[in-house]
C-alpha positions in Angstrom: 0.0 0.0 0.0 1.7 3.2 -1.2 1.6 6.6 0.5 2.0 5.2 4.1 5.1 4.7 6.2 3.9 1.5 7.9 2.0 -1.6 6.8 -0.3 -3.9 8.7 2.2 -6.8 8.1 5.2 -5.0 9.6 6.9 -6.4 12.6 7.2 -4.7 16.0 10.5 -2.9 15.2 10.4 0.8 16.1 12.6 1.6 13.1 10.1 0.6 10.4 9.4 4.2 9.3 9.9 7.8 10.3 6.3 8.2 11.5 4.1 5.6 13.1 0.5 6.7 13.9 -0.3 6.9 17.6 -3.3 4.6 17.2 -1.2 2.0 15.4 1.4 2.2 18.2 -1.3 1.4 20.7 -2.8 -1.4 18.7 0.6 -3.0 18.2 1.6 -2.4 21.9 5.0 -1.1 20.8 7.8 -0.5 23.3 6.8 2.7 25.1 10.3 3.2 26.7 11.7 4.1 23.3 9.2 6.9 23.0 10.1 8.5 26.4 6.6 7.9 27.7 5.4 8.3 31.2 6.1 5.7 33.9 2.7 5.5 35.6 2.9 2.0 36.9 5.4 0.8 39.6 5.7 -2.9 40.0 8.0 -5.1 42.0 9.2 -8.5 40.7 8.2 -11.7 42.3 11.9 -12.3 43.1 12.0 -9.3 45.3 9.7 -11.1 47.8 11.1 -14.6 47.6 12.9 -15.9 50.7 16.2 -17.9 50.6 16.0 -21.5 51.6 18.8 -24.2 51.6 19.1 -27.8 52.7 21.8 -27.2 55.4 24.5 -24.8 56.4 27.3 -27.4 55.9 26.3 -28.0 52.3 26.1 -24.2 51.7 29.6 -23.7 53.0 30.8 -26.4 50.6 29.0 -24.6 47.7 29.9 -20.9 48.0 28.7 -20.4 44.4 25.2 -20.8 45.7 25.8 -18.2 48.4 27.1 -15.8 45.7 24.0 -16.4 43.7 21.9 -15.5 46.7 23.8 -12.3 47.3 23.5 -11.3 43.6 19.8 -12.0 43.8 19.6 -9.8 47.0 21.4 -7.0 45.2 19.6 -7.3 41.9 16.0 -7.7 43.1 15.5 -7.1 46.8 17.6 -4.0 47.4 15.9 -2.0 44.6 12.5 -2.7 46.2 13.7 -1.8 49.6 15.2 1.4 48.3 12.0 2.4 46.5 10.0 1.8 49.7 12.5 3.8 51.6 12.0 6.7 49.2 8.2 6.6 49.5 8.6 6.6 53.3 10.6 9.8 53.1 8.4 11.6 50.5 10.8 10.9 47.6 8.1 9.2 45.5 9.6 7.4 42.5 6.9 7.4 39.9 6.1 11.1 39.8 9.8 11.9 39.7 10.7 9.6 36.7 9.7 9.5 33.0 8.4 12.2 30.7 5.1 13.6 31.8 4.6 16.6 29.3 4.6 16.2 25.6 5.5 19.9 25.0 8.9 20.8 26.3 7.9 24.4 26.9 5.0 23.5 29.2 5.0 23.4 33.0 6.1 20.1 34.5 5.5 20.1 38.2 6.4 16.9 40.1 4.5 17.3 43.4 5.3 14.5 45.9 3.2 13.8 48.9 4.7 11.9 51.8 1.6 9.8 52.3 3.7 6.6 52.7 5.7 8.1 55.5 2.5 9.4 57.2 0.9 6.0 57.1 3.9 4.3 58.6 4.4 6.9 61.3 0.7 6.8 62.2 0.4 3.1 62.5 3.8 2.7 64.2 3.0 5.5 66.7 -0.4 4.0 67.5 1.2 0.6 68.4 4.7 1.4 69.7 4.8 5.1 70.8 3.8 3.9 74.3 6.6 1.7 75.7 6.0 -2.1 75.7 5.7 -3.5 79.2 8.0 -6.5 79.8 7.1 -8.3 83.0 7.6 -11.7 84.6 4.5 -13.9 85.1 6.0 -15.4 88.3 6.3 -13.6 91.6 9.5 -12.8 93.5 11.5 -12.0 90.4 12.8 -8.6 91.4 16.4 -9.5 90.5 15.5 -10.7 87.0 13.4 -7.5 86.5 16.3 -5.3 87.5 18.5 -7.1 84.9 15.9 -6.4 82.2 15.6 -2.8 83.3 19.4 -2.3 83.1 19.5 -3.8 79.6 16.5 -1.6 78.6 18.1 1.5 79.9 21.6 0.8 78.5 20.2 0.1 75.0 17.2 2.5 75.1 15.0 -0.3 73.9 11.9 1.9 73.8 13.4 4.1 71.1 14.9 1.0 69.4 11.4 -0.6 69.3 10.0 2.5 67.6 12.8 2.4 65.0 12.3 -1.3 64.3 8.6 -0.8 64.1 9.0 2.0 61.5 11.3 0.0 59.4 9.0 -3.0 59.6 6.1 -0.8 58.5 7.9 0.6 55.5 10.0 -2.4 54.4 7.8 -5.2 55.6 10.5 -6.4 58.0 13.3 -5.1 60.2 16.4 -6.5 61.8 18.2 -6.2 65.1 21.6 -7.6 65.9 23.0 -8.7 69.3 26.6 -8.7 70.5 28.7 -8.0 73.6 30.7 -4.8 73.6 34.3 -4.3 74.9 32.9 -3.8 78.5 31.1 -7.2 78.2 27.7 -5.5 78.2 24.7 -6.6 76.1 24.2 -4.5 73.0 21.2 -4.5 70.7 21.3 -2.4 67.5 19.2 -1.9 64.4 20.6 -3.2 61.1 19.3 -1.7 57.9 17.0 -4.1 55.9 19.1 -3.2 52.8 22.1 -4.8 54.3 21.0 -8.2 55.6 19.0 -11.3 54.6 18.2 -14.6 56.2 18.7 -18.1 54.9 16.1 -20.6 56.1 16.1 -24.4 56.4 14.4 -26.2 53.5 11.9 -28.0 55.7 8.6 -27.4 57.4 10.2 -25.6 60.3 11.9 -22.9 58.2 14.5 -22.3 60.9 17.1 -19.5 60.5 20.3 -21.3 59.6 22.3 -18.2 58.7 22.2 -14.4 58.5 24.2 -12.7 55.7 25.3 -9.1 56.5 26.5 -7.5 53.3 26.7 -3.7 53.6 28.2 -1.7 50.8 30.7 1.1 51.7 32.4 3.1 49.0 31.6 0.6 46.3 33.0 -2.3 48.4 30.8 -5.1 49.8 31.7 -6.5 53.2 30.2 -10.0 53.6 29.8 -11.6 57.0 27.9 -14.8 57.8 26.3 -15.4 61.2 25.4 -19.0 62.2 24.2 -20.6 65.4 27.7 -20.5 66.9 30.1 -18.8 64.5 30.8 -15.6 62.7 32.4 -16.2 59.3 34.2 -13.4 57.5 34.7 -13.2 53.7 37.0 -11.0 51.7 35.8 -7.6 50.6 34.7 -7.4 47.0 33.3 -4.9 44.5 29.5 -4.4 44.8 29.1 -4.9 41.0 31.3 -8.0 40.9 30.5 -10.2 43.9 33.1 -12.7 45.0 32.6 -15.0 48.0 36.0 -16.1 49.4 36.9 -16.8 53.0 39.0 -14.1 54.6 42.1 -15.7 56.1 43.0 -12.6 58.1 39.9 -12.4 60.1 39.0 -16.1 59.9 36.1 -17.5 61.9 35.0 -16.4 65.4 32.8 -18.1 67.8 29.8 -16.6 69.6 27.8 -18.0 72.5 24.2 -17.1 71.7 23.2 -20.6 70.7 21.2 -19.3 67.7 21.8 -16.8 64.9 22.2 -13.5 66.8 19.7 -11.6 64.7 16.0 -10.9 65.3 13.6 -10.4 62.4 10.6 -8.1 63.0 8.0 -9.1 60.5 5.3 -6.6 59.6 3.0 -9.3 58.1 3.3 -12.9 57.3 4.2 -11.9 53.7 6.7 -9.2 54.6 4.7 -6.4 53.0 4.9 -2.8 54.1 1.9 -0.9 55.4 1.7 1.5 52.4 3.2 -0.8 49.8 -0.1 -1.9 48.3 -1.3 1.8 48.3 1.6 3.0 46.1 -0.6 3.1 42.9 -3.0 5.4 44.7 -0.2 7.6 46.0 1.2 7.9 42.5 -2.3 8.8 41.1 -2.7 11.5 43.7 0.7 12.9 43.0 -0.1 13.0 39.3 -3.5 14.6 39.8 -2.1 17.4 42.0 0.8 17.9 39.6 -1.5 18.1 36.6 -3.6 20.7 38.5 -0.5 22.8 39.2 0.6 22.4 35.6 -2.8 23.7 34.4 -2.7 26.7 36.7 0.8 27.6 35.4 0.0 26.9 31.7 -3.1 29.2 32.0 -0.7 32.1 32.5 1.0 31.1 29.2 -2.1 30.6 27.2 -1.9 30.9 23.4 -3.2 34.2 21.9 -5.6 33.7 19.0 -6.3 36.6 16.6 -8.8 36.2 13.8 -10.2 38.6 11.2 -8.6 41.1 8.8 -5.0 41.3 10.0 -3.5 42.8 6.8 -2.8 46.1 8.6 -1.2 44.4 11.6 2.6 44.8 11.7 3.7 41.2 12.3 7.2 42.4 13.3 5.7 44.5 16.1 3.6 41.6 17.5 6.3 40.4 20.0 6.7 43.9 21.4 3.0 44.2 21.8 2.9 40.9 23.6 5.6 42.0 26.0 3.5 45.2 26.8 0.3 43.1 27.2 -1.3 45.2 24.5 -2.5 44.1 21.1 -3.3 46.8 18.4 -5.2 45.3 15.5 -6.7 47.5 12.9 -9.8 46.7 10.8 -10.1 47.3 7.0 -12.7 47.5 4.3 -14.0 44.7 2.1 -14.3 45.0 -1.7 -17.9 46.0 -1.4 -17.2 48.7 1.1 -18.2 46.8 4.4 -16.2 47.2 7.6 -14.1 44.1 8.6 -13.7 42.9 12.2 -10.9 41.6 14.3 -11.3 39.2 17.3 -8.7 38.2 19.9 -8.9 35.6 22.6 -6.7 33.2 24.6 -6.8 29.5 24.0 -6.3 27.3 27.0 -7.4 23.9 28.2 -10.8 23.9 29.9 -10.6 22.8 33.6 -13.4 20.9 35.2 -12.9 22.1 38.7 -15.7 20.1 40.4 -14.8 16.9 38.5 -11.1 17.1 39.2 -11.5 17.9 42.9 -14.0 15.1 43.3 -11.5 12.7 41.7 -8.7 13.8 44.0 -11.0 13.5 47.1 -12.0 10.0 45.9 -8.3 9.0 45.6 -7.6 10.2 49.2 -10.6 8.4 50.6 -9.7 5.1 48.8 -6.0 5.5 49.9 -6.8 5.8 53.6 -9.5 3.2 53.5 -7.3 0.6 51.9 -4.4 1.5 54.3 -6.8 1.1 57.3 -5.7 4.6 58.6 -8.4 7.1 59.7 -8.6 10.2 57.5 -8.4 13.1 59.9 -9.7 15.5 57.2 -12.8 13.5 56.8 -15.8 15.5 58.0 -17.5 12.2 59.1 -14.6 11.4 61.5 -14.6 12.7 65.0 -17.0 15.4 65.9 -19.9 14.4 68.2 -20.0 10.8 67.2 -20.5 8.1 69.8 -17.7 6.0 71.1 -19.1 3.0 69.3 -19.1 4.9 66.0 -15.5 5.8 66.5 -14.6 2.2 67.4 -16.1 1.1 64.1 -14.0 3.7 62.2 -10.9 2.4 63.9 -11.7 -1.3 63.4 -9.3 -1.6 60.4 -6.5 0.0 62.4 -7.1 -2.3 65.3 -7.0 -5.4 63.0 -3.6 -4.2 61.9 -2.6 -3.8 65.5 -3.6 -7.3 66.4 -1.6 -8.7 63.5 1.4 -6.6 64.2 1.4 -7.4 68.0 1.4 -11.1 67.1 4.5 -10.7 64.9 6.3 -8.3 67.2 5.7 -10.6 70.2 7.5 -13.3 68.3 10.4 -10.9 67.7 10.5 -9.9 71.4 10.5 -13.5 72.5 13.5 -14.2 70.3 15.3 -11.1 71.6 15.1 -12.2 75.2 15.9 -15.8 74.3 19.2 -14.5 72.9 19.8 -12.6 76.1 18.9 -15.6 78.2 21.3 -17.8 76.1 24.3 -15.5 76.4 23.7 -14.8 80.1 23.4 -18.5 80.8 26.6 -19.3 78.8 28.6 -16.6 80.5 27.2 -17.2 84.0 25.7 -13.7 84.1 22.5 -12.5 85.8 19.6 -14.9 85.0 16.9 -14.1 82.4 13.9 -16.4 81.9 12.5 -15.6 78.5 9.8 -18.2 78.7 8.1 -16.5 81.6 8.0 -13.0 80.2 4.8 -11.2 79.3 4.7 -8.4 76.7 2.0 -5.9 76.9 1.4 -3.3 74.2 -0.3 0.0 74.9 -2.0 1.5 71.9 -1.6 5.3 71.8 -5.3 6.2 71.3 -6.7 9.5 72.6 -9.8 9.1 74.7 -12.2 11.5 76.4 -11.5 10.5 80.0 -13.6 13.3 81.5 -16.6 12.2 79.5 -16.2 8.7 81.0 -15.9 10.3 84.5 -19.1 12.2 84.0 -21.0 9.2 82.7 -19.7 7.1 85.6 -20.8 9.7 88.2 -24.2 10.2 86.5 -24.6 6.4 86.7 -24.2 6.5 90.5 -20.5 5.9 90.8 -18.2 7.7 93.1 -14.7 9.0 92.3 -12.2 10.1 94.9 -10.6 13.6 94.8 -7.2 11.9 94.5 -8.3 10.1 91.3 -9.6 13.4 89.9 -6.3 15.1 90.6 -4.4 12.3 89.0 -6.5 12.7 85.8 -5.8 16.4 85.6 -3.1 17.4 83.1 -2.4 20.8 84.7 -1.2 19.5 88.1 -0.6 16.2 90.0 -1.9 14.6 93.1 1.1 15.2 95.4 1.5 18.8 94.5 -2.2 19.6 95.1 -2.4 17.6 98.3 0.5 19.6 99.8 -0.9 22.9 98.6 -4.4 22.1 100.0 -2.9 21.3 103.4 -0.8 24.4 103.4 -3.9 26.5 102.6 -5.8 24.8 105.5 -3.3 26.0 108.1 -4.4 29.2 109.7 -1.9 32.0 110.3 -2.1 31.6 114.1 -1.4 27.9 114.1 1.5 26.8 116.3 4.6 25.0 114.9 3.3 21.8 116.5 -0.1 22.1 114.8 1.7 22.8 111.5 3.9 19.8 111.8 1.0 17.6 112.7 -1.1 18.7 109.7 1.8 18.3 107.3 2.7 14.9 108.6 2.6 12.4 105.7 3.4 14.9 103.0 6.8 16.2 104.2 8.5 13.5 102.2 6.8 14.8 99.0 9.0 17.0 96.9 6.7 18.4 94.2 7.6 21.0 91.7 6.8 24.5 92.9 
């Protein structure tokens, strides 16, 4: 067929002609990357979620090529996913920042990024872990053991560490902590970035951790260390883009006494999926909608001037100067039959459906928070004068997440204290009994305590003044008790009377 640059029988090569109609490109599903099209869909490969399993540690050490393959897989598939999730948790959204979004090079190209992913992770993590987890023994007369736990908690600031681990688990789908003894022979527990470590599990129904591979990259060099149940195995440094797994003779193999791999994995879900990971398409769509709105508002200022009519008298060379002065001088003329001609001028710009666009963005936000199970604080239907039961229903999704996370985090805490118990038992240090520990999570949920008090009193209940003072945020019970006693002492009271009335509060040292 002559007169056309493409034929129906042509293959899918992009070099078949200088021009290929857009409709034909669509029908043929041609490679969009070669046309610098937009990247509107972010997908993670199946390999980025797979876990590493192996028949045994001994067999793996005899086949280091398999370990090399695991490390390459970790670098090629898993680290890019983790880095993308990290960017979304910090407001550096990937999709809106990549690809070509405007066809015309002279048009506005806003890339507005919303840190919705970080907000979701911070909100859920704060709800579950911002209040310290209570670690207590189920048995009585365990003061010495409790003191040991308190010292470890204080030395490692475990409340802050739990928050950091919870946030990493929320954004990455999992987080890692590492145990070791420092030079002063004290227990140390530190967070390890999820981009630096992976586990190898046994290839059986138990899926036990047989090794942890720590492979951070510094200045282009990868430092590979393997942790097993009783050993730390060092490998030679290698280039990150050319992984080599060779035993390091200088550092060799060191023993540790934890009895199990000295790492703890904090799983976010059974499938290691982050809290906002499945909502990334909605985040991308909202970024694009807000960016397109900003582009429209900017492009409106650069709208195209359209002049129609008899322009024969218009000095075309003077038009740019007129545009700079925001004034257009267009003269009319006469037709052949003596009639007056007319000149019309107007700006051409894309019409903007304000109501439709804003409704679309509102729907995206509602769907986003609904699927992430996070309450939308900007929702008019949230809060207000609703009953407690209504609020509970709106928080049901968040509480379901809480239940799932608490289950996973309790497993992590149990392993943490099992590691501490093992090392203390091996080194004859203070005793820790991990099996008898209870972990209590305290959700950080605001409540109207005074409404509960009023309803309790109206129902016939009685509340002591001490309880009311404890509930007050502007003072405390000890301070108010002392001040009330001081006010009750008359100026003419003797020192004996004063000491008698103040007896019982003299040991109180409230702020003044």
